[in-house]
GUNU-829356 format. One record per atom (N, C-alpha, C): residue number from 1; x, z negated, y negated; atom name. Coordinates in pm, whole numbers. Each point is the difference from the previous one (the first is absolute). Layout:
BEGIN
PT:seq:px:pz:py:atom
PT:NUM:X:Z:Y:CA
...
//
This chain:
BEGIN
PT:seq:px:pz:py:atom
PT:1:10827:8794:278:N
PT:1:-53:-143:-83:CA
PT:1:111:-25:-84:C
PT:2:132:-4:35:N
PT:2:92:-21:-70:CA
PT:2:102:147:-25:C
PT:3:47:21:-120:N
PT:3:101:103:-29:CA
PT:3:117:-47:29:C
PT:4:93:88:70:N
PT:4:138:-13:0:CA
PT:4:79:-11:-114:C
PT:5:-51:57:-112:N
PT:5:64:7:-154:CA
PT:5:-57:-139:-46:C
PT:6:89:-101:1:N
PT:6:-43:-122:-58:CA
PT:6:-33:-8:-176:C
PT:7:25:114:-42:N
PT:7:-26:9:-145:CA
PT:7:-164:43:-14:C
PT:8:-45:20:99:N
PT:8:-170:35:-16:CA
PT:8:-62:-74:125:C
PT:9:-142:-2:-17:N
PT:9:-65:-74:101:CA
PT:9:-126:106:17:C
PT:10:-25:9:130:N
PT:10:-95:112:58:CA
PT:10:-155:-86:-18:C
PT:11:-83:56:-72:N
PT:11:-115:-61:-24:CA
PT:11:-102:95:46:C
PT:12:-33:-13:134:N
PT:12:-99:88:62:CA
PT:12:21:145:-17:C
PT:13:124:43:-12:N
PT:13:54:147:5:CA
PT:13:28:40:-163:C
PT:14:-22:-112:-88:N
PT:14:60:29:-119:CA
PT:14:115:-102:-37:C
PT:15:95:72:-83:N
PT:15:127:-92:-27:CA
PT:15:-25:-51:-110:C
PT:16:39:-139:-9:N
PT:16:15:-86:-112:CA
PT:16:155:-56:-14:C
PT:17:58:33:-122:N
PT:17:124:-45:-34:CA
PT:17:26:-136:2:C
PT:18:90:-69:56:N
PT:18:10:-151:-25:CA
PT:18:13:-48:-132:C
PT:19:70:108:-78:N
PT:19:9:-61:-152:CA
PT:19:-104:17:-75:C
PT:20:-106:75:45:N
PT:20:-129:10:-48:CA
PT:20:-72:-130:17:C
PT:21:11:-53:123:N
PT:21:-69:-137:32:CA
PT:21:52:-106:-87:C
PT:22:140:-17:7:N
PT:22:58:-109:-79:CA
PT:22:-29:19:-159:C
PT:23:7:150:-65:N
PT:23:-89:-7:-123:CA
PT:23:-110:-47:-27:C
PT:24:-76:51:115:N
PT:24:-153:-51:-46:CA
PT:24:-3:-149:17:C
PT:25:73:-78:93:N
PT:25:-13:-141:-3:CA
PT:25:43:-44:-126:C
PT:26:121:47:-47:N
PT:26:60:-72:-114:CA
PT:26:-106:17:-111:C
PT:27:-33:127:-32:N
PT:27:-103:37:-115:CA
PT:27:-128:-99:17:C
PT:28:-49:-18:105:N
PT:28:-115:-83:34:CA
PT:28:32:-135:8:C
PT:29:100:-53:-34:N
PT:29:48:-137:33:CA
PT:29:-27:-55:121:C
PT:30:14:56:108:N
PT:30:9:-49:126:CA
PT:30:149:-18:57:C
PT:31:95:70:-71:N
PT:31:137:-9:72:CA
PT:31:66:-132:16:C
PT:32:-19:-78:-113:N
PT:32:54:-139:2:CA
PT:32:-57:-81:105:C
PT:33:-124:0:34:N
PT:33:-53:-78:100:CA
PT:33:35:48:123:C
PT:34:11:130:37:N
PT:34:35:44:120:CA
PT:34:145:-45:23:C
PT:35:91:10:-105:N
PT:35:147:-45:47:CA
PT:35:11:-141:3:C
PT:36:-96:-69:-55:N
PT:36:5:-162:40:CA
PT:36:-40:-2:130:C
PT:37:-87:62:33:N
PT:37:-61:-22:149:CA
PT:37:129:12:108:C
PT:38:53:125:-24:N
PT:38:132:45:86:CA
PT:38:89:-109:-5:C
PT:39:43:-64:-132:N
PT:39:113:-111:9:CA
PT:39:-78:-117:61:C
PT:40:-124:-31:-6:N
PT:40:-53:-104:61:CA
PT:40:20:-8:145:C
PT:41:-10:142:69:N
PT:41:16:26:127:CA
PT:41:160:-34:61:C
PT:42:86:41:-95:N
PT:42:125:-33:33:CA
PT:42:25:-138:-8:C
PT:43:-57:-74:-99:N
PT:43:32:-146:-5:CA
PT:43:-46:-66:142:C
PT:44:-119:43:39:N
PT:44:-76:-74:88:CA
PT:44:102:35:143:C
PT:45:22:111:10:N
PT:45:100:24:125:CA
PT:45:109:-63:13:C
PT:46:67:-20:-117:N
PT:46:128:-66:-7:CA
PT:46:-20:-165:23:C
PT:47:-102:-56:-62:N
PT:47:-12:-135:14:CA
PT:47:-58:-31:151:C
PT:48:-86:79:45:N
PT:48:-47:1:132:CA
PT:48:118:11:104:C
PT:49:93:75:-17:N
PT:49:105:22:96:CA
PT:49:97:-126:-23:C
PT:50:17:-73:-97:N
PT:50:85:-116:-37:CA
PT:50:-78:-122:88:C
PT:51:-126:15:0:N
PT:51:-70:-113:52:CA
PT:51:-39:22:159:C
PT:52:37:135:44:N
PT:52:-9:18:130:CA
PT:52:-140:44:58:C
PT:53:-69:33:-103:N
PT:53:-143:40:26:CA
PT:53:-12:163:31:C
PT:54:-78:36:111:N
PT:54:-10:136:62:CA
PT:54:-136:7:22:C
PT:55:-54:131:10:N
PT:55:-119:58:51:CA
PT:55:25:40:124:C
PT:56:-82:-11:80:N
PT:56:31:51:150:CA
PT:56:-90:140:13:C
PT:57:26:50:114:N
PT:57:-72:113:11:CA
PT:57:-159:-16:45:C
PT:58:-5:-125:64:N
PT:58:-126:-39:45:CA
PT:58:-93:-16:-115:C
PT:59:57:-57:-113:N
PT:59:-60:-51:-116:CA
PT:59:-54:136:-76:C
PT:60:82:80:2:N
PT:60:-26:146:-49:CA
PT:60:-88:74:86:C
PT:61:-15:5:118:N
PT:61:-114:56:62:CA
PT:61:-114:-67:-12:C
PT:62:-10:-128:-8:N
PT:62:-113:-63:-3:CA
PT:62:-67:35:-136:C
PT:63:65:0:-114:N
PT:63:-36:42:-112:CA
PT:63:-57:153:-12:C
PT:64:71:75:68:N
PT:64:-44:134:32:CA
PT:64:-124:8:60:C
PT:65:-20:-87:112:N
PT:65:-139:12:56:CA
PT:65:-113:-58:-93:C
PT:66:38:-107:-74:N
PT:66:-114:-35:-88:CA
PT:66:-27:108:-99:C
PT:67:102:96:-50:N
PT:67:-28:97:-97:CA
PT:67:-96:101:64:C
PT:68:43:36:149:N
PT:68:-63:103:68:CA
PT:68:-162:-39:-1:C
PT:69:-22:-123:38:N
PT:69:-130:-55:13:CA
PT:69:-83:12:-133:C
PT:70:65:-45:-127:N
PT:70:-57:-3:-124:CA
PT:70:-40:146:-51:C
PT:71:89:92:27:N
PT:71:-5:138:-42:CA
PT:71:-82:89:116:C
PT:72:-44:-68:126:N
PT:72:-63:73:79:CA
PT:72:90:115:59:C
PT:73:128:-24:14:N
PT:73:73:111:78:CA
PT:73:15:-35:126:C
PT:74:-73:70:89:N
PT:74:-24:-12:139:CA
PT:74:88:69:89:C
PT:75:65:124:-44:N
PT:75:74:90:90:CA
PT:75:125:28:-64:C
PT:76:119:49:77:N
PT:76:126:31:-71:CA
PT:76:-16:97:-100:C
PT:77:-96:102:29:N
PT:77:-32:126:-111:CA
PT:77:-56:-81:-129:C
PT:78:-99:-98:9:N
PT:78:-44:-91:-130:CA
PT:78:127:-41:-51:C
PT:79:93:-40:50:N
PT:79:109:-72:-64:CA
PT:79:83:107:-79:C
PT:80:40:120:72:N
PT:80:54:91:-47:CA
PT:80:-46:44:-126:C
PT:81:-111:53:3:N
PT:81:-100:44:-103:CA
PT:81:21:-94:-126:C
PT:82:-38:-134:19:N
PT:82:28:-110:-101:CA
PT:82:139:-1:-63:C
PT:83:90:-17:69:N
PT:83:139:3:-40:CA
PT:83:29:135:-83:C
PT:84:-43:124:40:N
PT:84:1:104:-78:CA
PT:84:-47:2:-122:C
PT:85:-125:-48:-2:N
PT:85:-62:-8:-129:CA
PT:85:55:-89:-103:C
PT:86:49:-120:64:N
PT:86:92:-86:-91:CA
PT:86:142:53:-31:C
PT:87:37:123:48:N
PT:87:139:38:-17:CA
PT:87:71:-105:41:C
PT:88:18:-41:124:N
PT:88:77:-87:76:CA
PT:88:54:37:137:C
PT:89:93:-34:44:N
PT:89:58:11:135:CA
PT:89:-14:-170:65:C
PT:90:-13:15:130:N
PT:90:-50:-118:62:CA
PT:90:126:-91:-21:C
PT:91:113:25:9:N
PT:91:137:-99:-30:CA
PT:91:-23:-58:-132:C
PT:92:-42:78:-93:N
PT:92:4:-54:-154:CA
PT:92:-116:-105:-1:C
PT:93:-106:34:73:N
PT:93:-121:-93:-4:CA
PT:93:29:-114:61:C
PT:94:62:5:113:N
PT:94:62:-135:58:CA
PT:94:85:-77:-68:C
PT:95:94:72:-77:N
PT:95:91:-74:-101:CA
PT:95:-75:-83:-100:C
PT:96:-112:82:-62:N
PT:96:-61:-65:-104:CA
PT:96:-92:-118:60:C
PT:97:-48:-3:119:N
PT:97:-68:-98:50:CA
PT:97:90:-133:29:C
PT:98:135:45:58:N
PT:98:102:-105:-7:CA
PT:98:42:-63:-122:C
PT:99:-3:76:-105:N
PT:99:24:-53:-157:CA
PT:99:-117:-93:-22:C
PT:100:-117:36:41:N
PT:100:-99:-86:-61:CA
PT:100:-12:-140:91:C
PT:101:32:19:126:N
PT:101:-3:-131:61:CA
PT:101:122:-80:-41:C
PT:102:108:45:-22:N
PT:102:128:-67:-52:CA
PT:102:-33:-64:-127:C
PT:103:-80:62:-89:N
PT:103:-44:-79:-122:CA
PT:103:-71:-120:42:C
PT:104:-82:7:101:N
PT:104:-98:-104:12:CA
PT:104:93:-108:80:C
PT:105:87:32:87:N
PT:105:86:-95:69:CA
PT:105:93:-80:-108:C
PT:106:48:97:-86:N
PT:106:93:-80:-91:CA
PT:106:-79:-82:-104:C
PT:107:-132:34:-40:N
PT:107:-39:-64:-91:CA
PT:107:-62:-149:63:C
PT:108:-21:10:138:N
PT:108:-41:-115:78:CA
PT:108:121:-109:19:C
PT:109:105:63:26:N
PT:109:116:-71:24:CA
PT:109:47:-70:-123:C
PT:110:-24:72:-121:N
PT:110:65:-69:-121:CA
PT:110:-102:-112:-68:C
PT:111:-138:49:11:N
PT:111:-83:-96:-90:CA
PT:111:-129:-56:64:C
PT:112:10:20:139:N
PT:112:-148:-44:79:CA
PT:112:-17:-150:-39:C
PT:113:108:-84:-19:N
PT:113:-14:-150:-39:CA
PT:113:-38:-8:-127:C
PT:114:-1:92:-75:N
PT:114:-13:-21:-153:CA
PT:114:-151:31:-35:C
PT:115:-80:61:89:N
PT:115:-131:58:-17:CA
PT:115:-104:-108:-47:C
PT:116:-5:-125:82:N
PT:116:-92:-100:-26:CA
PT:116:37:-56:-131:C
PT:117:126:-26:-49:N
PT:117:31:-56:-125:CA
PT:117:-51:80:-109:C
PT:118:24:123:19:N
PT:118:-32:93:-108:CA
PT:118:-161:19:-24:C
PT:119:-65:-13:128:N
PT:119:-149:-16:-12:CA
PT:119:-51:-106:-86:C
PT:120:60:-122:64:N
PT:120:-40:-119:-96:CA
PT:120:21:5:-135:C
PT:121:120:65:-53:N
PT:121:42:30:-144:CA
PT:121:-92:93:-66:C
PT:122:-68:98:75:N
PT:122:-72:119:-69:CA
PT:122:-144:-21:54:C
PT:123:-36:-109:51:N
PT:123:-137:3:71:CA
PT:123:-112:64:-53:C
PT:124:-23:2:-143:N
PT:124:-116:55:-59:CA
PT:124:-1:138:4:C
PT:125:121:52:-11:N
PT:125:16:168:-1:CA
PT:125:-69:47:147:C
PT:126:-28:-93:102:N
PT:126:-60:68:96:CA
PT:126:-147:-34:29:C
PT:127:-55:-65:-100:N
PT:127:-138:-24:-9:CA
PT:127:-57:150:1:C
PT:128:-124:17:54:N
PT:128:-62:129:20:CA
PT:128:-143:0:-70:C
PT:129:-39:79:-50:N
PT:129:-142:13:-52:CA
PT:129:-58:135:51:C
PT:130:-130:-19:33:N
PT:130:-72:145:24:CA
PT:130:-62:22:-123:C
PT:131:62:122:-69:N
PT:131:-37:37:-127:CA
PT:131:-107:121:-4:C
PT:132:-81:-6:-92:N
PT:132:-86:131:-51:CA
PT:132:29:9:-136:C
PT:133:-6:115:-47:N
PT:133:28:20:-147:CA
PT:133:-69:142:-17:C
PT:134:-53:2:-128:N
PT:134:-69:104:-80:CA
PT:134:75:16:-124:C
PT:135:62:156:10:N
PT:135:71:17:-158:CA
PT:135:-91:118:-55:C
PT:136:-16:-21:-127:N
PT:136:-70:95:-93:CA
PT:136:78:26:-111:C
PT:137:-17:116:-79:N
PT:137:88:28:-124:CA
PT:137:-54:-62:-120:C
PT:138:-100:-50:-4:N
PT:138:-84:-57:-124:CA
PT:138:-40:-137:-7:C
PT:139:53:-79:-101:N
PT:139:-52:-142:-5:CA
PT:139:-143:-39:5:C
PT:140:-80:117:-67:N
PT:140:-150:-21:-7:CA
PT:140:-52:-4:106:C
PT:141:44:118:79:N
PT:141:-52:6:146:CA
PT:141:46:-101:91:C
PT:142:112:-55:4:N
PT:142:15:-123:77:CA
PT:142:-79:-135:-35:C
PT:143:-3:-11:-124:N
PT:143:-94:-115:-42:CA
PT:143:-151:18:36:C
PT:144:-34:116:-5:N
PT:144:-154:22:40:CA
PT:144:2:-27:149:C
PT:145:89:66:103:N
PT:145:-17:-19:124:CA
PT:145:19:-143:33:C
PT:146:102:-57:-65:N
PT:146:0:-168:30:CA
PT:146:-150:-70:-19:C
PT:147:-59:38:-118:N
PT:147:-121:-66:-15:CA
PT:147:-101:42:97:C
PT:148:2:119:39:N
PT:148:-105:50:103:CA
PT:148:15:-76:127:C
PT:149:149:-12:37:N
PT:149:16:-60:144:CA
PT:149:-26:-147:-19:C
PT:150:20:-61:-96:N
PT:150:-41:-152:-31:CA
PT:150:-154:-16:6:C
PT:151:-71:103:-40:N
PT:151:-161:-6:-8:CA
PT:151:-40:40:133:C
PT:152:86:44:95:N
PT:152:-46:74:136:CA
PT:152:-78:114:-24:C
PT:153:10:70:-107:N
PT:153:-48:130:-28:CA
PT:153:75:98:105:C
PT:154:131:-18:13:N
PT:154:95:92:103:CA
PT:154:98:-93:58:C
PT:155:30:25:137:N
PT:155:101:-80:42:CA
PT:155:134:53:-50:C
PT:156:99:-88:20:N
PT:156:135:47:-21:CA
PT:156:35:124:68:C
PT:157:-37:16:154:N
PT:157:46:99:93:CA
PT:157:-57:129:-54:C
PT:158:-150:-12:-37:N
PT:158:-43:130:-47:CA
PT:158:46:41:-155:C
PT:159:39:-90:-59:N
PT:159:80:37:-140:CA
PT:159:102:57:14:C
PT:160:88:-45:101:N
PT:160:143:60:41:CA
PT:160:-33:136:68:C
PT:161:-85:24:77:N
PT:161:-28:122:70:CA
PT:161:-39:109:-118:C
PT:162:-78:-40:-92:N
PT:162:-58:87:-93:CA
PT:162:111:31:-121:C
PT:163:77:-97:-45:N
PT:163:35:33:-133:CA
PT:163:178:-31:9:C
PT:164:52:-35:107:N
PT:164:146:-34:-2:CA
PT:164:64:152:-33:C
PT:165:130:0:-82:N
PT:165:76:119:-24:CA
PT:165:46:64:130:C
PT:166:38:-76:112:N
PT:166:77:48:97:CA
PT:166:-101:42:100:C
PT:167:5:133:45:N
PT:167:-90:38:101:CA
PT:167:16:-85:142:C
PT:168:119:-33:54:N
PT:168:47:-66:119:CA
PT:168:-73:-137:-4:C
PT:169:12:-58:-117:N
PT:169:-51:-144:-12:CA
PT:169:-159:-12:-29:C
PT:170:-30:121:-39:N
PT:170:-177:10:-19:CA
PT:170:-67:5:159:C
PT:171:89:94:90:N
PT:171:-45:9:135:CA
PT:171:17:-155:78:C
PT:172:81:-66:-57:N
PT:172:21:-128:77:CA
PT:172:-74:-128:-82:C
PT:173:-93:47:-85:N
PT:173:-79:-78:-88:CA
PT:173:79:-110:-67:C
PT:174:128:24:-35:N
PT:174:89:-77:-101:CA
PT:174:87:-98:121:C
PT:175:14:26:109:N
PT:175:61:-111:89:CA
PT:175:150:64:-5:C
PT:176:85:-97:-40:N
PT:176:164:33:11:CA
PT:176:54:-61:119:C
PT:177:-72:-91:68:N
PT:177:60:-57:130:CA
PT:177:48:-142:-37:C
PT:178:91:-40:105:N
PT:178:51:-125:5:CA
PT:178:154:24:-64:C
PT:179:29:-82:-122:N
PT:179:116:25:-80:CA
PT:179:65:-136:-13:C
PT:180:134:-4:19:N
PT:180:78:-100:-23:CA
PT:180:1:-41:-146:C
PT:181:22:-133:-40:N
PT:181:19:-33:-143:CA
PT:181:96:92:-74:C
PT:182:139:-8:84:N
PT:182:97:86:-49:CA
PT:182:9:151:-37:C
PT:183:-107:44:55:N
PT:183:-34:160:-16:CA
PT:183:-115:16:-100:C
PT:184:-70:-113:-47:N
PT:184:-95:25:-97:CA
PT:184:75:51:-126:C
PT:185:-89:94:-81:N
PT:185:38:39:-118:CA
PT:185:39:-108:-105:C
PT:186:115:-22:-57:N
PT:186:24:-119:-65:CA
PT:186:-86:-4:-128:C
PT:187:-66:93:-49:N
PT:187:-81:1:-106:CA
PT:187:-156:-65:35:C
PT:188:-14:-13:154:N
PT:188:-123:-55:43:CA
PT:188:18:-137:63:C
PT:189:122:-29:38:N
PT:189:28:-115:106:CA
PT:189:-46:-133:-63:C
PT:190:11:-43:-118:N
PT:190:-48:-117:-68:CA
PT:190:-131:-17:4:C
PT:191:-90:120:-21:N
PT:191:-135:-18:-19:CA
PT:191:-47:-18:141:C
PT:192:48:85:96:N
PT:192:-56:13:133:CA
PT:192:31:-139:76:C
PT:193:113:-53:-19:N
PT:193:19:-126:79:CA
PT:193:-69:-128:-72:C
PT:194:-59:9:-117:N
PT:194:-76:-112:-54:CA
PT:194:-154:29:29:C
PT:195:-43:120:68:N
PT:195:-140:21:1:CA
PT:195:-64:-75:122:C
PT:196:-128:-14:8:N
PT:196:-75:-66:94:CA
PT:196:-45:115:108:C
PT:197:4:-24:109:N
PT:197:-3:85:128:CA
PT:197:-166:61:-15:C
PT:198:-12:120:-15:N
PT:198:-122:52:6:CA
PT:198:-72:24:-141:C
PT:199:85:-27:-109:N
PT:199:-30:15:-130:CA
PT:199:35:109:-72:C
PT:200:-75:88:-64:N
PT:200:62:109:-66:CA
PT:200:61:-45:-126:C
PT:201:138:65:-12:N
PT:201:76:-54:-132:CA
PT:201:-51:90:-103:C
PT:202:-20:-44:-128:N
PT:202:-24:79:-100:CA
PT:202:127:99:-43:C
PT:203:-46:102:-55:N
PT:203:88:111:-28:CA
PT:203:131:-28:-47:C
PT:204:106:62:67:N
PT:204:143:-28:-21:CA
PT:204:72:120:-49:C
PT:205:65:29:-101:N
PT:205:74:136:-51:CA
PT:205:125:-10:60:C
PT:206:43:99:56:N
PT:206:144:61:37:CA
PT:206:31:120:-30:C
PT:207:127:43:29:N
PT:207:32:135:-22:CA
PT:207:-77:109:74:C
PT:208:-68:-33:117:N
PT:208:-69:67:96:CA
PT:208:-137:18:-74:C
PT:209:-39:-81:-71:N
PT:209:-158:15:-33:CA
PT:209:-79:-141:-25:C
PT:210:-113:-8:5:N
PT:210:-68:-122:12:CA
PT:210:-52:-40:125:C
PT:211:45:-113:40:N
PT:211:-41:-52:126:CA
PT:211:-107:-104:23:C
PT:212:-83:14:95:N
PT:212:-86:-114:56:CA
PT:212:54:-22:144:C
PT:213:7:-135:2:N
PT:213:83:-47:133:CA
PT:213:-103:-88:83:C
PT:214:22:-2:108:N
PT:214:-80:-99:99:CA
PT:214:103:-38:111:C
PT:215:32:-116:13:N
PT:215:60:-75:132:CA
PT:215:-109:-42:108:C
PT:216:2:77:87:N
PT:216:-95:-42:129:CA
PT:216:49:-114:96:C
PT:217:137:-10:-12:N
PT:217:53:-122:96:CA
PT:217:155:2:-43:C
PT:218:45:-136:1:N
PT:218:130:-45:-15:CA
PT:218:50:-48:131:C
PT:219:119:56:40:N
PT:219:56:-50:121:CA
PT:219:132:-68:-32:C
PT:220:22:-128:5:N
PT:220:120:-61:-10:CA
PT:220:88:46:95:C
PT:221:143:-9:-75:N
PT:221:111:65:76:CA
PT:221:19:-67:147:C
PT:222:50:82:90:N
PT:222:40:-62:131:CA
PT:222:118:70:44:C
PT:223:98:-58:76:N
PT:223:117:80:54:CA
PT:223:-16:66:132:C
PT:224:-80:107:-47:N
PT:224:-40:86:126:CA
PT:224:119:100:48:C
PT:225:-8:62:105:N
PT:225:128:83:32:CA
PT:225:12:121:-93:C
PT:226:-118:31:-75:N
PT:226:6:122:-91:CA
PT:226:86:-70:-123:C
PT:227:-35:-115:-38:N
PT:227:55:-70:-134:CA
PT:227:139:-19:47:C
PT:228:42:-48:117:N
PT:228:120:-42:19:CA
PT:228:82:129:-2:C
PT:229:-29:138:41:N
PT:229:86:106:-1:CA
PT:229:-7:49:-132:C
PT:230:-96:-29:-94:N
PT:230:-7:40:-125:CA
PT:230:113:-61:-61:C
PT:231:13:-130:15:N
PT:231:100:-93:-68:CA
PT:231:132:30:35:C
PT:232:29:14:131:N
PT:232:107:45:85:CA
PT:232:72:138:-77:C
PT:233:-81:91:-23:N
PT:233:50:125:-51:CA
PT:233:6:-19:-164:C
PT:234:-61:-72:-60:N
PT:234:20:-35:-132:CA
PT:234:137:-65:-9:C
PT:235:34:-103:46:N
PT:235:131:-87:-1:CA
PT:235:116:94:40:C
PT:236:-24:92:105:N
PT:236:107:85:47:CA
PT:236:44:106:-103:C
PT:237:-119:73:-62:N
PT:237:26:92:-98:CA
PT:237:78:-57:-136:C
PT:238:-24:-126:-18:N
PT:238:76:-62:-116:CA
PT:238:136:-24:37:C
PT:239:37:-18:138:N
PT:239:121:-32:51:CA
PT:239:69:124:-17:C
PT:240:-56:118:60:N
PT:240:59:139:-16:CA
PT:240:30:37:-142:C
PT:241:-99:-10:-95:N
PT:241:37:30:-145:CA
PT:241:121:-73:-42:C
PT:242:18:-130:32:N
PT:242:110:-95:-37:CA
PT:242:140:76:57:C
PT:243:-7:32:140:N
PT:243:91:52:63:CA
PT:243:63:125:-78:C
PT:244:-110:90:-27:N
PT:244:34:131:-86:CA
PT:244:68:-6:-110:C
PT:245:-53:-117:-65:N
PT:245:67:-27:-141:CA
PT:245:136:-34:2:C
PT:246:42:-90:113:N
PT:246:134:-39:11:CA
PT:246:90:145:29:C
PT:247:-44:94:50:N
PT:247:88:97:36:CA
PT:247:12:105:-129:C
PT:248:-83:-29:-104:N
PT:248:16:92:-110:CA
PT:248:121:-29:-91:C
//
């Protein structure tokens, strides 16, 4: 799985030069992000050490067990096959788990008390809508469909299934799922959050095409465990970025 010559990587019997990998990452604009993540990891390890934070063997084993269950890895052979396919050895994987758990511990240690304040200050960002949308390429078609839906000649869901430009969304009859306000396309946000529930919004033009939109449900923000984790990660990443900026 690993070549003893550190200038190459054994990829299932094929040799790949490390310099080729670095060149590919650089040319495809991935190298900067990768270097940032490596430096973030160094920052986390250093600050965690200063604060006396550690990840125990038991915590790593618990995370491994959760992963085994999620990936349906039931036997030692299953685990070996999975590690081989991912080009990992067990020690590297355990180290990666430890790093992820340390990220979590440090973020909670630093910012757990700030989550509620952040939520109050940005509460609208965490409003959710159950969104359906239909995108077509022509204004005339969008307007015709809007009138047909209004006159009940066709339902919004039928129109999305037949006319949407995206095949996957056609299969979902236009359903985009539950979306946070902060994740809504900025070109649509103002129109969407001024709309009435269950009312088809007249055609809106964006760079994607001509949209017909329908909000089935509005869910006011709540500080759930998922939202708490989202906020914690956001604050922590902002802190990491500032720490990296100070090192430059």
